VEXDREN-2710 file (C-alpha; in Angstrom, 1 decimal):
% VEXDREN-2710
k/r/px/py/pz
1/MET/113.4/43.5/125.5
2/LYS/114.0/45.1/128.8
3/VAL/116.9/44.3/131.1
4/LEU/116.7/45.4/134.8
5/VAL/120.1/45.9/136.5
6/ALA/118.9/45.7/140.1
7/ASP/122.3/45.8/141.8
8/LYS/125.5/47.6/140.8
9/ILE/127.6/45.5/138.5
10/SER/130.7/46.5/136.5
11/PRO/130.0/49.6/134.3
12/LYS/131.6/47.6/131.4
13/GLY/128.9/44.9/131.9
14/VAL/126.1/47.5/131.8
15/ALA/127.7/49.1/128.7
16/TYR/127.9/45.7/127.0
17/LEU/124.1/45.2/127.5
18/ARG/123.4/48.7/126.2
19/ALA/125.4/48.0/123.1
20/GLN/123.2/45.0/122.2
21/PRO/120.6/45.6/119.5
22/GLY/117.0/45.3/120.8
23/LEU/117.9/45.5/124.5
24/GLU/116.7/48.4/126.7
25/VAL/118.6/48.6/130.0
26/MET/117.1/50.0/133.2
27/GLU/119.3/50.6/136.2
28/ALA/117.4/50.6/139.5
29/TYR/119.7/50.1/142.5
30/GLY/118.5/49.7/146.0
31/SER/114.8/49.3/145.1
32/SER/112.4/48.2/147.8
33/PRO/110.6/44.9/147.5
34/GLU/107.4/46.7/146.7
35/LYS/109.2/48.8/144.0
36/MET/110.7/45.6/142.5
37/LEU/107.2/44.1/142.0
38/ASP/106.3/47.2/139.9
39/LEU/109.6/47.4/138.0
40/VAL/109.5/43.7/136.8
41/LYS/106.1/43.8/135.1
42/ASP/107.5/44.1/131.7
43/VAL/111.2/43.0/132.0
44/HIS/112.7/40.1/130.2
45/ALA/115.9/39.8/132.3
46/ILE/117.3/40.8/135.7
47/ALA/120.9/41.2/136.7
48/VAL/121.7/41.1/140.5
49/ARG/124.6/40.7/142.9
50/SER/123.7/39.7/146.4
51/GLU/121.6/42.7/147.7
52/THR/118.3/42.4/145.8
53/LYS/116.0/39.4/146.7
54/ILE/114.4/37.8/143.7
55/THR/111.5/36.1/145.4
56/ALA/108.6/33.9/144.3
57/ALA/106.5/37.1/144.3
58/VAL/108.9/38.8/141.9
59/PHE/108.6/35.8/139.5
60/ALA/104.8/35.9/139.8
61/ALA/104.8/39.6/138.9
62/ALA/107.1/39.2/135.9
63/PRO/105.2/37.3/133.1
64/LEU/107.9/38.2/130.5
65/LEU/110.9/37.3/132.6
66/LYS/113.3/34.8/130.8
67/VAL/116.5/35.0/132.8
68/VAL/118.0/36.1/136.2
69/GLY/121.7/36.6/136.2
70/ARG/123.7/36.6/139.4
71/ALA/127.1/38.4/139.1
72/GLY/128.8/36.0/141.6
73/VAL/128.5/32.4/142.8
74/GLY/125.9/32.1/145.5
75/VAL/122.2/32.3/144.5
76/ASP/120.9/32.5/148.0
77/ASN/119.0/35.7/147.1
78/VAL/117.2/34.0/144.2
79/ASP/114.3/31.6/144.7
80/VAL/115.6/29.1/142.2
81/GLU/112.6/26.7/142.7
82/ALA/110.1/29.5/141.9
83/ALA/112.3/30.4/138.9
84/THR/112.1/26.9/137.6
85/GLU/108.3/26.7/138.1
86/HIS/108.0/29.9/136.0
87/GLY/110.4/28.7/133.3
88/VAL/113.0/31.3/134.1
89/VAL/116.7/30.5/133.7
90/VAL/118.9/31.3/136.7
91/MET/122.6/31.8/135.9
92/ASN/125.7/32.6/138.0
93/THR/129.4/33.2/137.4
94/PRO/131.1/30.5/139.4
95/ALA/134.7/31.1/138.3
96/GLY/135.0/34.9/138.4
97/ASN/135.9/35.3/142.1
98/THR/138.1/32.2/142.5
99/ILE/141.4/34.1/142.7
100/ALA/139.9/37.0/144.7
101/THR/138.5/34.7/147.4
102/ALA/141.7/32.6/147.6
103/GLU/143.8/35.7/148.0
104/LEU/141.5/37.1/150.7
105/THR/141.7/33.8/152.5
106/PHE/145.4/33.9/152.5
107/THR/145.4/37.5/153.6
108/HIS/143.4/36.4/156.7
109/ILE/145.8/33.5/157.2
110/LEU/148.7/35.9/157.2
111/CYS/146.9/38.3/159.6
112/GLY/146.2/35.3/161.9
113/ALA/149.9/34.6/162.0
114/ARG/151.1/38.3/162.2
115/PRO/148.6/40.6/163.9
116/VAL/149.0/43.4/161.3
117/PRO/145.5/44.9/161.6
118/GLN/145.9/45.2/165.4
119/ALA/149.4/46.6/165.1
120/ALA/148.3/49.1/162.5
121/ALA/145.4/50.3/164.7
122/SER/147.7/50.8/167.6
123/MET/150.1/52.8/165.5
124/LYS/147.3/55.1/164.3
125/ALA/146.4/55.6/168.0
126/GLY/149.9/57.0/168.6
127/GLN/151.4/53.9/170.2
128/TRP/154.7/52.1/169.6
129/ASP/154.2/48.6/170.9
130/ARG/156.6/46.0/169.6
131/LYS/156.0/43.3/172.2
132/THR/152.3/42.9/172.2
133/PHE/152.1/42.2/168.4
134/SER/154.6/39.4/168.1
135/GLY/153.5/36.7/165.7
136/ILE/154.5/33.3/164.3
137/GLU/155.7/32.1/160.9
138/LEU/153.8/30.0/158.3
139/PHE/157.0/28.2/157.2
140/ARG/156.9/24.5/158.1
141/LYS/153.5/24.9/159.8
142/THR/150.5/22.7/158.8
143/LEU/147.5/24.1/157.0
144/GLY/144.3/22.1/156.9
145/ILE/142.0/22.8/154.0
146/VAL/138.4/21.6/154.4
147/GLY/137.1/21.3/150.9
148/LEU/139.5/21.2/148.0
149/GLY/137.5/22.7/145.1
150/ARG/138.6/25.6/142.9
151/ILE/139.2/28.0/145.8
152/GLY/140.6/25.5/148.2
153/GLY/143.0/24.4/145.4
154/GLU/144.2/27.9/144.9
155/VAL/144.8/28.4/148.6
156/ALA/146.8/25.1/148.7
157/LYS/149.1/26.5/145.9
158/ARG/149.8/29.7/148.0
159/ALA/150.4/27.7/151.1
160/GLN/152.9/25.5/149.4
161/ALA/154.7/28.6/148.2
162/PHE/155.1/29.6/151.8
163/GLY/156.7/26.3/152.7
164/MET/153.6/24.9/154.5
165/ARG/152.6/21.3/154.8
166/VAL/149.1/21.0/153.4
167/LEU/146.4/18.6/154.5
168/ALA/143.1/18.4/152.8
169/TYR/139.8/16.9/153.9
170/ASP/137.3/16.4/151.1
171/PRO/135.1/13.3/151.3
172/TYR/134.6/13.3/147.6
173/LEU/138.3/13.8/146.6
174/ALA/140.0/10.7/145.1
175/PRO/143.5/9.9/146.6
176/SER/145.0/10.2/143.1
177/ARG/143.8/13.8/142.8
178/ALA/145.2/14.8/146.2
179/LYS/148.5/13.3/145.2
180/ALA/148.6/15.2/141.9
181/MET/148.0/18.5/143.8
182/GLN/150.8/17.5/146.3
183/VAL/148.5/17.6/149.3
184/GLU/147.8/14.9/151.9
185/GLY/144.3/13.7/151.8
186/VAL/143.1/12.9/155.4
187/THR/140.0/12.4/157.4
188/LEU/138.4/15.4/159.1
189/ASP/139.5/14.2/162.5
190/GLU/143.1/13.8/161.3
191/LEU/143.0/17.3/159.9
192/LEU/141.6/18.8/163.1
193/LYS/144.2/17.1/165.2
194/GLN/147.3/17.9/163.1
195/SER/146.6/21.4/161.7
196/ASP/148.2/24.6/163.0
197/TYR/145.9/26.6/160.7
198/ILE/142.5/25.5/159.3
199/THR/140.6/27.1/156.5
200/VAL/137.1/26.0/155.2
201/HIS/136.0/26.0/151.6
202/MET/132.8/24.0/151.5
203/PRO/129.4/25.0/150.3
204/LEU/126.8/25.4/153.1
205/THR/124.6/22.3/153.0
206/ASP/122.8/20.1/155.5
207/ASP/126.0/18.1/155.8
208/THR/128.4/21.0/156.3
209/LYS/126.3/23.2/158.6
210/TYR/128.2/23.5/161.9
211/MET/130.9/21.1/160.6
212/ILE/133.3/23.0/162.9
213/ASP/131.5/23.0/166.2
214/GLU/132.4/22.5/169.9
215/ALA/133.3/18.8/169.3
216/ALA/135.6/19.7/166.4
217/PHE/137.4/22.4/168.4
218/GLU/138.0/19.8/171.2
219/LYS/140.0/17.8/168.7
220/CYS/142.2/20.7/167.6
221/LYS/145.6/21.6/168.8
222/LYS/145.7/24.3/171.5
223/GLY/146.5/27.5/169.7
224/VAL/145.0/26.6/166.3
225/ARG/144.1/29.4/164.0
226/ILE/140.9/29.1/161.9
227/PHE/139.6/31.0/158.9
228/ASN/136.3/31.1/156.9
229/CYS/135.9/33.0/153.6
230/ALA/133.4/30.4/152.2
231/ARG/129.9/30.4/153.8
232/GLY/128.7/31.5/157.2
233/GLY/127.4/28.6/159.2
234/ILE/130.1/26.1/158.4
235/VAL/131.8/27.2/161.6
236/LYS/129.5/27.5/164.6
237/GLU/130.0/31.0/165.8
238/THR/129.1/30.4/169.5
239/ALA/131.6/27.5/169.6
240/LEU/134.2/29.8/168.0
241/VAL/133.7/32.5/170.5
242/ALA/134.1/30.1/173.4
243/ALA/137.2/28.6/171.9
244/LEU/138.8/32.0/171.3
245/LYS/138.1/33.0/174.9
246/SER/139.5/29.8/176.3
247/GLY/142.7/30.1/174.2
248/LYS/142.0/26.8/172.3
249/VAL/141.9/29.0/169.2
250/ALA/144.7/31.6/169.1
251/ALA/143.3/33.6/166.2
252/ALA/140.6/33.6/163.6
253/GLY/139.8/35.4/160.4
254/PHE/136.2/35.5/159.0
255/ASP/134.7/37.1/155.9
256/VAL/131.3/35.3/156.2
257/PHE/128.8/34.9/159.0
258/GLU/125.8/32.9/160.0
259/ASP/123.6/36.1/159.8
260/GLU/124.7/39.0/157.6
261/PRO/125.3/41.8/158.2
262/LEU/127.0/40.7/161.4
263/ALA/125.1/42.0/164.4
264/LYS/126.6/45.1/165.9
265/ASP/126.6/43.5/169.4
266/SER/128.3/40.3/168.1
267/GLU/130.9/39.0/170.5
268/LEU/133.2/38.4/167.5
269/ARG/133.6/42.2/167.2
270/LEU/134.9/42.5/170.7
271/LEU/137.6/39.9/170.6
272/PRO/141.1/41.3/169.9
273/ASN/142.5/38.1/168.2
274/VAL/139.9/38.1/165.4
275/THR/140.1/39.8/162.0
276/LEU/136.7/40.4/160.4
277/THR/135.8/41.6/156.9
278/PRO/132.3/42.3/155.6
279/HIS/131.9/39.6/153.0
280/LEU/134.6/40.9/150.7
281/GLY/135.6/37.6/149.0
282/ALA/134.7/38.8/145.5
283/SER/135.4/42.5/146.2
284/THR/138.3/43.2/143.9
285/ALA/138.2/45.4/140.9
286/GLU/139.3/42.4/138.7
287/ALA/136.7/40.0/140.1
288/GLN/133.8/42.5/139.9
289/GLU/134.7/43.5/136.4
290/SER/135.0/39.9/135.4
291/VAL/131.7/38.7/136.8
292/GLY/129.9/41.9/135.6
293/ILE/131.0/41.4/132.0
294/GLU/130.4/37.7/132.2
295/ILE/126.9/37.9/133.5
296/ALA/126.0/40.6/130.9
297/GLU/127.3/38.4/128.1
298/GLN/125.3/35.4/129.4
299/ILE/122.1/37.4/129.7
300/ALA/122.5/38.8/126.2
301/ASP/123.1/35.2/124.8
302/VAL/119.9/33.9/126.4
303/LEU/117.7/36.8/125.2
304/ASN/119.1/36.4/121.7
305/GLY/118.3/32.7/121.6
306/GLY/121.8/31.6/122.0
307/VAL/123.5/29.1/124.3
308/ILE/122.6/29.1/128.0
309/ARG/125.8/29.1/130.1
310/ASN/126.4/28.6/133.8
311/ALA/122.8/27.9/134.5
312/VAL/121.9/26.5/137.9
313/ASN/118.5/25.2/137.0
314/VAL/118.7/24.3/133.3
315/PRO/121.4/23.0/131.0
316/SER/123.6/25.0/128.7
317/ILE/121.6/24.3/125.5
318/ASP/119.4/26.4/123.1
319/ALA/115.7/26.8/123.8
320/ALA/114.5/24.4/121.0
321/ALA/116.6/21.5/122.3
322/LEU/115.6/22.3/125.9
323/LYS/112.0/21.7/125.0
324/VAL/112.7/18.2/123.7
325/LEU/115.1/17.2/126.4
326/GLY/113.5/18.8/129.4
327/PRO/111.9/15.6/130.8
328/TYR/115.1/13.7/130.4
329/LEU/117.0/16.4/132.2
330/ASP/114.7/16.2/135.2
331/LEU/115.0/12.4/135.3
332/GLY/118.7/12.5/134.9
333/ALA/119.2/15.0/137.7
334/LYS/117.1/13.0/140.1
335/LEU/119.0/9.7/139.3
336/GLY/122.3/11.5/139.9
337/THR/121.3/12.9/143.3
338/LEU/119.7/9.5/144.2
339/VAL/122.9/7.6/143.5
340/GLN/125.0/10.1/145.4
341/GLN/122.9/9.7/148.5
342/ILE/123.0/5.8/148.4
343/ALA/126.7/5.5/147.5
344/PRO/129.7/6.1/149.8
345/ALA/131.2/9.6/149.8
346/GLN/134.3/8.6/147.9
347/ILE/133.8/6.9/144.5
348/ALA/136.2/6.1/141.7
349/SER/133.9/6.3/138.7
350/LEU/130.4/7.1/137.3
351/ARG/129.0/5.1/134.4
352/ILE/126.0/6.5/132.7
353/SER/124.1/4.2/130.3
354/TYR/121.3/5.1/127.8
355/TRP/118.8/2.8/126.0
356/GLY/115.9/3.4/123.7
357/LYS/115.0/6.5/121.7
358/ILE/117.2/8.8/123.7
359/VAL/120.2/7.0/122.1
360/ASP/119.5/8.8/118.8
361/VAL/119.8/12.3/120.3
362/ASP/122.7/14.3/121.7
363/VAL/122.7/13.2/125.4
364/ASN/125.5/15.6/126.5
365/ALA/123.0/17.9/128.2
366/VAL/121.4/14.9/130.0
367/THR/124.7/13.6/131.1
368/ARG/125.6/17.0/132.5
369/ALA/122.2/17.1/134.3
370/ILE/123.1/13.7/135.9
371/LEU/126.5/15.0/137.0
372/ARG/125.1/18.2/138.4
373/GLY/122.5/16.2/140.2
374/PHE/125.2/14.0/141.7
375/LEU/127.2/17.0/142.8
376/ARG/124.2/19.1/144.1
377/ARG/124.6/18.1/147.7
378/ILE/128.4/18.1/147.5
379/SER/129.2/21.4/145.8
380/GLY/126.0/23.5/146.4
381/ASP/125.6/26.7/144.4
382/SER/128.9/26.5/142.7
383/VAL/128.0/23.5/140.5
384/ASN/126.2/24.0/137.2
385/PHE/125.8/22.3/133.9
386/VAL/129.0/23.7/132.6
387/ASN/131.4/23.0/135.4
388/ALA/130.0/19.7/136.7
389/PRO/132.4/17.5/134.6
390/SER/135.5/19.5/135.6
391/MET/134.4/19.4/139.3
392/LEU/134.2/15.6/139.1
393/GLU/137.6/15.5/137.4
394/ARG/139.1/17.5/140.2
395/LEU/137.6/15.0/142.7
396/GLY/139.4/12.2/140.7
397/VAL/136.1/10.6/139.6
398/ARG/136.2/9.0/136.1
399/VAL/133.0/9.4/134.0
400/GLU/132.0/7.0/131.3
401/VAL/129.0/7.3/129.0
402/VAL/127.5/4.3/127.2
403/LYS/124.8/4.2/124.5
404/SER/123.3/0.7/124.1
405/THR/121.2/-0.6/121.3
406/ASP/120.1/-3.7/123.4
407/ASP/116.4/-4.1/124.1
408/SER/115.8/-2.8/127.7
409/GLY/112.1/-3.5/127.7
410/TYR/111.4/0.3/128.0
411/THR/111.0/3.0/125.4
412/ASP/113.8/5.0/127.1
413/LEU/116.0/4.0/130.0
414/ILE/118.8/5.8/131.9
415/LYS/121.1/4.1/134.4
416/VAL/123.6/5.8/136.7
417/ASP/126.2/3.5/138.3
418/ALA/128.7/4.7/140.9
419/THR/131.6/2.4/141.6
420/THR/134.1/2.6/144.5
421/ALA/137.8/1.8/144.3
422/ASP/137.2/-1.7/145.5
423/GLY/134.7/-2.4/142.7
424/THR/131.5/-2.1/144.7
425/SER/128.6/-0.7/142.7
426/TYR/125.6/1.5/143.6
427/SER/123.1/2.2/140.9
428/ALA/119.7/3.7/140.0
429/THR/117.7/3.3/136.8
430/GLY/114.8/5.5/135.6
431/THR/112.5/6.0/132.7
432/LEU/109.6/8.3/131.5
433/ILE/106.1/7.0/131.7
434/GLY/102.8/8.3/130.2
435/LYS/101.8/11.3/128.1
436/GLY/103.1/13.6/130.8
437/ASN/106.5/12.0/130.7
438/GLN/106.5/11.3/134.4
439/ALA/109.9/10.4/135.8
440/ARG/110.0/6.9/137.4
441/ILE/112.7/5.0/139.2
442/VAL/112.5/1.4/138.1
443/GLU/115.7/-0.1/139.7
444/ILE/117.9/0.6/142.7
445/ASN/121.1/-1.4/143.2
446/GLY/119.9/-4.1/140.8
447/ARG/116.5/-4.5/142.4
448/GLU/113.4/-3.8/140.4
449/VAL/111.2/-1.2/142.0
450/GLU/108.7/1.4/140.7
451/VAL/108.4/4.7/142.4
452/VAL/107.8/8.3/141.3
453/ALA/111.1/10.1/141.0
454/ASP/110.0/13.0/143.2
455/GLY/110.1/14.2/146.9
456/LYS/111.5/12.2/149.8
457/LEU/112.3/8.5/149.8
458/LEU/113.2/5.9/152.3
459/VAL/115.4/3.2/150.6
460/LEU/115.5/0.0/152.7
461/GLU/117.1/-3.4/152.3
462/ASN/115.7/-5.9/154.8
463/LEU/115.5/-9.6/155.5
464/ASP/112.5/-10.9/153.6
465/GLN/110.3/-11.9/156.5
466/PRO/106.6/-11.4/157.4
467/GLY/105.5/-8.1/158.9
468/MET/108.2/-5.8/157.7
469/VAL/105.8/-3.5/155.7
470/GLY/103.5/-3.2/158.7
471/GLN/106.4/-2.5/161.1
472/ILE/107.9/0.2/158.9
473/GLY/104.4/1.7/158.4
474/THR/103.8/1.7/162.2
475/ILE/107.1/3.5/162.9
476/LEU/106.4/6.2/160.3
477/GLY/102.8/6.5/161.5
478/GLN/103.8/7.0/165.1
479/ASP/106.2/9.7/163.8
480/GLN/103.3/11.4/162.0
481/VAL/104.9/10.7/158.6
482/ASN/102.4/10.0/155.8
483/ILE/103.3/7.4/153.1
484/ALA/102.6/8.6/149.6
485/ASP/103.4/5.3/147.9
486/MET/105.6/2.2/148.3
487/SER/107.4/-0.3/146.1
488/LEU/108.6/-3.8/147.1
489/SER/111.1/-6.0/145.5
490/ARG/112.9/-9.3/146.2
491/LEU/115.0/-11.8/144.3
492/THR/114.1/-15.0/146.1
493/PRO/111.7/-15.7/149.0
494/GLY/113.4/-15.6/152.4
495/GLY/116.4/-13.7/151.1
496/THR/116.7/-9.9/151.1
497/ALA/114.1/-7.5/149.9
498/TYR/114.0/-3.9/148.9
499/MET/111.4/-1.5/150.1
500/VAL/111.3/2.1/148.7
501/VAL/108.8/4.3/150.6
502/ARG/107.9/7.7/149.3
503/VAL/106.9/10.0/152.2
504/ASP/105.4/13.4/152.5
505/THR/107.7/14.7/155.2
506/GLU/111.2/13.8/156.5
507/PRO/111.1/11.2/159.4
508/SER/112.6/12.5/162.6
509/GLU/116.1/11.4/163.7
510/SER/114.5/9.1/166.4
511/ALA/112.3/7.4/163.8
512/ARG/115.2/6.9/161.4
513/LYS/117.3/5.5/164.2
514/ILE/114.6/3.0/165.1
515/ILE/114.5/1.9/161.5
516/LYS/118.3/1.6/161.1
517/ASP/118.6/-0.3/164.4
518/HIS/115.9/-2.8/163.4
519/ARG/117.5/-6.3/163.4
520/ALA/116.0/-7.1/160.0
521/ILE/117.2/-3.9/158.3
522/LYS/120.5/-4.2/156.4
523/LEU/120.4/-0.8/154.7
524/ALA/118.4/2.3/155.4
525/LYS/118.9/5.5/153.4
526/PHE/116.8/8.7/153.5
527/VAL/117.0/10.3/150.1
528/GLN/115.8/13.8/149.1
529/LEU/115.2/14.2/145.4
END
């Protein structure tokens, strides 16, 4: 079986692959997209970093391809949806660069406090300027960490060692977890108002894009210092430039950018109080060696029929079990992401219940698919079937799994129930129907519904009164949104009813606002499965 190493990984990783019986390793760095289409015709595995793009065309041109391994966290350069359609496993190495990125972040923080790069440049230019490069101390200053995952947690430890007060904003972090880490859990507004230094450690999602924008900077202290070694686009660069020029932001340190490589004429390059690095978060000898060896081992395991680890699109199980459990995994992932979108950001526990034939099999992989689905919009590329349980544990969310022998009325049934600290529950239940094992949602928040578990949904709770179906249909029609199907449910006439509408396209903000503001609508959630 052929393994194509398309980007440079650790030589020890390549050596490991070459040492495996039955594997032929081909190194082809810097290949053009056209060349890649030719190279992949008979390969079984591809190893990449971030340079080579593994597109839908590559998957179509590689009929023997079984696995793509990314030596790093982000899989932005891999078309994961196309991989899944072609039955190809996509894996990453989420833990290998944690320390490297945390240390680079703190390097930027130190350079934001003491302008060492600028002073070093002046010294090399033959100057001796002690006044211009005066700095400030970290001791007793407040550091605000936006996102307290693996990397954010490591940054917090380093800040505490410097005697800093640490605030953390993470909408999914339980207060008990924040207390255990000796940080103060606060709202984003509180963090912006109180912090002397701010560092972001969120994945780039629809919710986090431009999280730090003009409005956010307005809430900050004058002279705040801000840092981003996570993902470009979390901080709005035009807003940052304006804040730096006005003096609102005293210094900044960035390793990631909205468009990479950073444009040569970017204003960020011209500002003296900014330290820039070219996406070096994982660029340490230790991190590169770690992720290179790790991805080589993972690829070899898959090709040899072993356990799948750190997969972003399939669970960590062997191929035979995957064939049996595949439909349940898809259903579970969709139930998880549905519940996450209808529940509040901060929950205390997740209860996963199984009924029917599935009770007789090992449901660990399905449970992990549910947890990954729940975290998908929270943690982005960093979450997979291996680390999902530990990520929820770090957020302080308790997970309970129940197998029931009661008659549910279905051959198989899975229910996901998220409960808040005050005991309020948000749930979704699903099953598989027909010879094709089509995933169906049969209950939301205790209301019986029936809708295909796919695509885009509008979940509405409304007063049970005449004309509601027509009014919602009219609003969507005027917004040029086509309805694929609809399910209605009520407990008693004249009470409240549930309406789940599956649509072909996302309604506009204006249409969604009209629906939410309707006097008969009590709940309106747009959900993407």
